[in-house]
C-alpha positions as CSV (number, residue, x, y, z in Angstrom):
1,M,66.5,-17.7,34.5
2,T,64.3,-14.9,32.2
3,R,60.6,-14.7,31.7
4,N,59.5,-14.0,28.4
5,T,57.2,-11.0,28.6
6,E,54.8,-10.3,25.8
7,H,54.5,-6.6,24.6
8,V,50.8,-5.8,24.2
9,S,50.1,-2.3,22.8
10,E,47.2,-0.5,23.8
11,F,44.8,-1.4,20.8
12,Q,45.5,-4.9,21.8
13,L,44.4,-4.4,25.6
14,A,41.5,-2.5,24.2
15,L,40.5,-5.4,21.9
16,R,40.6,-7.8,24.7
17,S,38.6,-6.0,26.8
18,F,36.0,-5.3,24.3
19,K,36.0,-9.0,23.6
20,K,34.9,-9.6,27.2
21,N,31.8,-7.9,26.8
22,R,29.2,-10.5,25.1
23,L,26.4,-8.0,24.4
24,A,29.1,-5.4,22.6
25,V,30.4,-8.3,20.3
26,C,26.8,-9.7,19.6
27,C,26.1,-5.9,18.6
28,A,29.3,-6.3,16.4
29,M,28.1,-9.0,14.7
30,I,24.7,-7.5,14.1
31,L,26.3,-4.7,12.2
32,F,28.6,-6.9,10.2
33,I,25.8,-8.8,8.9
34,F,23.9,-5.7,8.2
35,Y,26.8,-4.2,6.2
36,A,27.2,-7.5,4.2
37,G,23.8,-7.3,3.5
38,A,23.9,-3.8,2.2
39,I,26.9,-4.7,-0.2
40,F,25.5,-7.9,-1.3
41,A,22.0,-6.7,-1.6
42,D,21.4,-7.6,-5.3
43,F,22.6,-11.0,-5.1
44,L,20.6,-11.5,-1.5
45,S,17.5,-9.9,-2.8
46,P,15.1,-11.8,-4.9
47,Y,13.7,-8.9,-6.8
48,S,15.1,-5.4,-7.9
49,Y,13.7,-2.5,-5.8
50,R,11.9,-1.4,-9.0
51,N,10.6,-4.7,-9.5
52,E,6.8,-4.5,-8.5
53,D,3.2,-6.3,-9.2
54,R,0.2,-4.2,-8.2
55,N,-2.0,-7.1,-7.8
56,Y,0.0,-8.2,-4.8
57,S,-0.2,-5.0,-3.1
58,Y,0.4,-5.2,0.8
59,C,0.4,-9.0,0.3
60,P,1.1,-11.1,4.0
61,P,4.3,-12.6,4.0
62,T,4.7,-15.8,1.7
63,P,5.3,-19.0,4.1
64,V,7.9,-21.2,2.8
65,R,6.8,-25.1,3.4
66,F,9.0,-27.9,3.1
67,F,6.7,-31.0,3.8
68,D,3.3,-32.4,1.8
69,E,1.3,-34.6,3.6
70,G,4.0,-35.5,5.9
71,K,6.4,-36.2,3.2
72,W,10.0,-34.1,2.6
73,V,9.5,-32.5,-0.8
74,G,12.1,-29.2,-0.3
75,P,11.1,-25.4,0.2
76,Y,8.2,-24.4,-1.9
77,I,5.5,-22.0,-1.7
78,Y,1.7,-21.9,-2.7
79,G,0.3,-19.6,-5.1
80,Q,-1.8,-16.5,-3.8
81,T,-4.9,-15.2,-5.4
82,L,-6.3,-11.6,-4.5
83,T,-9.9,-11.3,-3.7
84,F,-12.2,-8.9,-1.8
85,N,-14.7,-9.5,1.0
86,E,-17.9,-7.6,1.5
87,F,-16.2,-4.7,3.2
88,Y,-13.9,-4.4,-0.2
89,R,-10.9,-4.8,2.0
90,R,-8.2,-7.1,0.1
91,V,-7.8,-10.7,0.9
92,Y,-5.2,-13.3,-0.2
93,Q,-6.5,-17.0,-0.6
94,T,-3.9,-19.5,-0.6
95,D,-4.1,-21.8,-4.1
96,T,-3.1,-25.3,-2.8
97,T,-3.5,-26.8,-6.3
98,R,0.0,-25.2,-7.5
99,R,3.2,-25.3,-5.7
100,F,5.8,-23.5,-6.7
101,P,9.5,-24.8,-5.7
102,V,12.1,-22.2,-4.2
103,R,15.3,-22.4,-5.5
104,L,18.8,-21.3,-4.8
105,F,21.0,-19.7,-7.5
106,V,18.3,-18.8,-9.7
107,Q,18.3,-16.1,-12.7
108,G,16.3,-13.0,-11.9
109,D,16.3,-9.0,-12.4
110,E,19.5,-7.9,-13.9
111,Y,21.9,-5.6,-11.9
112,K,25.9,-5.0,-11.4
113,L,27.4,-6.9,-8.6
114,L,29.4,-4.1,-6.3
115,G,28.3,-1.7,-9.1
116,L,30.8,-3.3,-11.8
117,I,29.9,-7.1,-12.8
118,P,26.8,-7.5,-14.9
119,S,24.8,-10.4,-13.4
120,R,21.1,-11.8,-13.1
121,L,21.8,-14.3,-10.3
122,H,20.0,-14.1,-7.2
123,L,20.2,-16.2,-4.0
124,V,16.6,-17.4,-3.8
125,G,13.7,-17.1,-6.2
126,V,10.6,-18.8,-7.8
127,Q,9.3,-19.3,-11.1
128,E,7.0,-17.0,-12.8
129,G,3.5,-17.4,-11.6
130,A,4.1,-16.7,-8.3
131,R,5.8,-14.0,-6.0
132,L,7.9,-14.6,-3.1
133,Y,7.4,-12.3,-0.5
134,L,9.7,-13.0,2.9
135,I,8.3,-10.5,4.9
136,G,5.6,-8.9,3.0
137,A,5.1,-6.5,0.1
138,D,4.4,-2.7,0.2
139,S,1.9,-0.8,-1.3
140,R,2.9,-1.4,-4.8
141,G,3.6,-5.2,-4.8
142,R,7.3,-4.6,-4.1
143,D,9.3,-7.2,-2.2
144,L,9.8,-5.6,1.3
145,W,12.8,-7.6,2.3
146,S,14.7,-6.7,-0.9
147,R,13.8,-2.7,-0.4
148,I,15.2,-3.4,2.9
149,L,18.3,-4.7,1.7
150,Y,18.6,-2.1,-1.1
151,G,17.6,0.6,1.6
152,A,20.6,-0.4,3.8
153,Q,23.2,0.8,1.4
154,I,21.7,4.1,1.4
155,S,21.0,4.6,5.0
156,L,24.2,2.7,6.2
157,S,26.3,4.3,4.0
158,I,25.1,7.9,4.9
159,G,26.2,7.1,8.4
160,L,29.9,6.3,7.3
161,I,30.6,8.6,5.0
162,G,28.7,11.8,6.8
163,V,30.6,10.8,10.2
164,L,34.2,10.7,8.0
165,I,33.4,14.0,6.6
166,S,32.3,15.9,9.6
167,F,35.0,14.1,12.0
168,S,38.0,15.3,9.5
169,I,36.6,18.7,9.8
170,G,36.1,18.6,13.1
171,L,39.4,17.2,14.0
172,I,41.4,19.9,12.0
173,V,39.4,22.8,13.2
174,G,39.6,21.7,16.8
175,G,43.4,20.7,16.4
176,V,44.3,24.1,14.8
177,A,42.4,26.2,17.6
178,G,43.8,24.3,20.2
179,F,47.1,24.6,18.9
180,Y,47.2,28.2,18.3
181,G,45.1,29.8,20.7
182,G,44.7,33.5,20.6
183,W,42.5,34.9,18.0
184,I,42.4,32.2,15.9
185,D,40.9,30.0,18.9
186,N,38.1,32.8,19.5
187,V,37.1,33.1,15.6
188,L,36.9,29.3,15.3
189,M,35.1,28.7,18.7
190,R,32.6,31.5,18.0
191,L,32.0,29.6,14.5
192,C,31.6,26.6,16.4
193,E,29.0,28.1,18.7
194,M,26.9,29.7,15.9
195,V,26.4,26.2,14.1
196,M,25.7,24.9,17.6
197,M,23.2,27.5,18.5
198,V,20.8,26.4,15.7
199,P,18.7,23.3,16.5
200,G,20.0,20.6,14.9
201,F,16.7,19.4,13.1
202,Y,15.9,22.9,12.1
203,L,18.9,23.4,10.6
204,L,18.6,20.3,8.8
205,L,15.7,21.3,7.1
206,A,16.5,24.9,6.1
207,L,19.9,23.1,4.6
208,R,17.6,20.8,2.9
209,A,15.0,23.4,1.6
210,A,18.6,25.2,-0.1
211,V,18.7,22.3,-2.3
212,P,17.4,22.4,-5.8
213,D,13.8,20.2,-6.2
214,D,14.9,18.9,-9.7
215,F,18.0,17.2,-8.0
216,N,17.8,13.3,-9.0
217,S,18.3,10.9,-6.3
218,V,22.0,10.4,-6.4
219,Q,22.3,14.2,-6.0
220,I,20.0,14.1,-3.2
221,Y,22.3,11.5,-1.6
222,F,25.5,13.6,-1.6
223,A,23.4,16.7,-0.7
224,I,21.9,14.7,2.3
225,V,25.7,13.8,3.2
226,V,26.9,17.3,3.1
227,I,24.3,18.7,4.8
228,L,24.6,15.9,7.7
229,S,28.2,16.4,7.7
230,F,28.0,20.3,8.3
231,I,25.7,19.8,11.2
232,G,27.7,17.3,13.1
233,W,31.3,18.5,13.1
234,A,31.1,21.5,15.6
235,G,30.6,19.4,18.7
236,L,33.7,17.1,18.1
237,A,35.7,20.6,17.2
238,R,35.3,22.2,20.7
239,I,36.2,18.8,22.6
240,I,39.3,18.3,20.4
241,R,40.4,21.8,21.1
242,G,40.2,21.4,24.8
243,M,42.1,18.3,24.5
244,C,44.8,19.9,22.2
245,L,45.2,23.0,24.8
246,S,46.9,20.5,27.2
247,L,49.1,18.3,24.7
248,R,50.3,21.3,23.1
249,E,52.5,21.4,26.4
250,R,53.7,18.2,26.4
251,E,57.3,17.8,26.3
252,Y,57.5,15.7,23.0
253,V,55.5,18.6,21.1
254,L,58.0,21.0,22.5
255,A,60.6,18.4,21.2
256,A,59.0,18.4,17.9
257,K,59.5,22.6,17.5
258,S,62.9,22.2,18.5
259,L,63.6,20.3,15.4
260,G,61.9,22.5,13.4
261,L,59.0,20.5,12.2
262,S,56.3,22.7,10.8
263,D,53.3,22.9,12.9
264,F,51.0,21.3,10.5
265,K,53.0,18.3,10.8
266,I,53.3,18.7,14.7
267,I,49.4,18.6,14.8
268,L,49.0,15.6,12.4
269,R,51.8,13.4,13.9
270,H,52.0,14.4,17.4
271,I,48.5,16.2,18.6
272,L,45.8,14.5,16.8
273,P,47.0,10.7,17.3
274,H,46.7,11.5,21.1
275,T,42.9,12.1,20.5
276,V,42.0,8.9,18.6
277,S,40.8,6.9,21.6
278,Y,38.2,9.4,22.4
279,S,37.4,9.9,18.6
280,I,36.8,5.9,18.0
281,A,34.2,6.0,20.6
282,A,32.7,9.5,19.7
283,V,32.5,8.2,15.7
284,M,30.7,5.0,16.9
285,L,28.0,7.1,19.0
286,S,27.4,9.6,16.1
287,I,26.6,7.3,13.4
288,P,23.0,6.4,14.6
289,G,22.5,10.4,14.6
290,Y,23.3,10.4,10.6
291,I,21.2,7.5,9.9
292,L,18.1,9.1,12.0
293,G,18.8,12.2,10.6
294,E,18.5,10.5,6.8
295,S,15.6,8.7,7.6
296,A,13.7,11.7,9.1
297,L,14.0,13.8,6.0
298,S,13.1,10.7,3.7
299,L,10.0,10.1,6.1
300,I,8.9,13.3,5.5
301,G,9.5,13.3,1.7
302,L,12.7,15.7,1.6
303,G,15.0,12.8,1.7
304,I,15.9,9.9,-1.0
305,Q,12.8,9.5,-3.2
306,D,10.7,6.4,-4.5
307,P,11.4,4.3,-6.3
308,Y,14.9,4.2,-4.5
309,A,14.8,2.9,-1.1
310,S,15.9,3.8,2.1
311,W,14.8,3.0,5.6
312,G,13.5,6.4,6.0
313,N,11.4,6.4,2.8
314,L,10.3,2.9,3.8
315,L,8.7,3.9,6.7
316,S,6.6,6.8,4.9
317,D,3.8,3.9,4.7
318,N,3.9,3.9,8.5
319,M,2.1,7.5,8.5
320,S,-1.4,5.9,8.7
321,I,-2.7,3.6,11.7
322,V,-5.3,1.9,9.0
323,R,-2.3,0.6,6.9
324,I,-0.1,-0.5,10.0
325,K,-3.4,-2.3,11.3
326,F,-4.1,-4.1,8.2
327,A,-0.3,-4.5,7.3
328,P,1.6,-4.6,10.4
329,W,4.9,-6.2,8.5
330,I,5.0,-2.3,7.1
331,L,7.2,-1.6,10.4
332,W,10.0,-4.2,9.5
333,P,12.3,-1.1,8.4
334,G,12.0,0.5,11.9
335,V,13.1,-2.7,13.5
336,F,16.1,-2.6,11.3
337,I,16.9,1.2,12.4
338,F,16.2,0.3,15.9
339,L,18.8,-2.4,15.9
340,T,21.5,-0.5,13.9
341,V,21.3,2.6,16.2
342,I,21.2,0.7,19.5
343,S,24.1,-1.7,18.3
344,F,26.1,1.6,17.5
345,N,25.3,2.8,20.9
346,I,26.3,0.1,22.9
347,I,29.8,-0.5,20.6
348,G,30.3,3.1,21.2
349,D,30.0,3.1,25.1
350,T,32.3,-0.1,25.3
351,L,34.8,1.3,23.3
352,R,34.8,4.4,25.3
353,D,35.3,2.1,28.5
354,C,38.2,0.1,26.8
355,L,39.9,3.2,25.3
356,D,39.4,5.5,28.4
357,P,42.4,4.9,31.2
358,M,40.8,6.6,33.7
359,M,37.9,3.9,33.4
360,K,40.4,1.4,33.4
361,A,42.1,2.7,36.6
362,E,38.3,2.9,38.4
363,R,37.7,-0.6,37.5
364,K,41.1,-1.9,39.0
């Protein structure tokens, strides 16, 4: 009697182990929601990132109501009027004489869905005469929820694109240095040490200072991606180089050499693929650094410039303790940065445990 045995790859084993960690799965769901929100930010946001009304500066969150005198009337909001108290402080009073229904799939600011399809359709909105602020407004009366969604497009994409560039450079440089050794290894490793020797944040500021001041926000975006990529590749290259020093002596590499494969193909097909388990975990652990780097540059005014939104420049309003005291909802971008960084770190740690055979052996 024969017994059917299922062949399970290393990736499938790692995926099964990952699913058993509920905290990592929750973090993956959080990141999925954040990236989905960034992709469809134009549709999900009630307003454009440029849409502003100075009469609603630092307007508090607008409560959405469903009942009126105990009767269900559907989602609606009351109008708000701006007044000043005896201390000349802004005070928003609720006007209960007018109700503004909250509708789904309403026409609003024009945009291009996914950058291609012209549309004016938004998920939620209200008629003219009122403003819907789900989590409050900023200093210029712009909807903070809409700007957080648009800011996610910048902050989250910079992490992915930057880590893709830096890890490609790091894998190639480390693979070449570890495979050839000798003077090539010495030259490349000394170059890596020179990059790593300079403190990351100061190198970030120095490279940003070299960017012309007349760049628009799109050019600044790509400049920041290149700057962050230049900083992050050296550490990975040194680790990959150490792994390749041992991998180049394996039997399958010697067999590939005897078959006449070129050095470039051996590095790409037989050496670098064996570093994937480490690289995947390292990528997940490195993305938060790119997000925080962009946020730091935008926070001090060297990154994405207003009116374009990023989570970093949204935090620039928090530089004053007075603003935080009277408008605490402006701290929401920091909450999103915190959740994103924590989620990436937890997923990276979990993937490292799932993909590391030594950790599996210790658990057994």
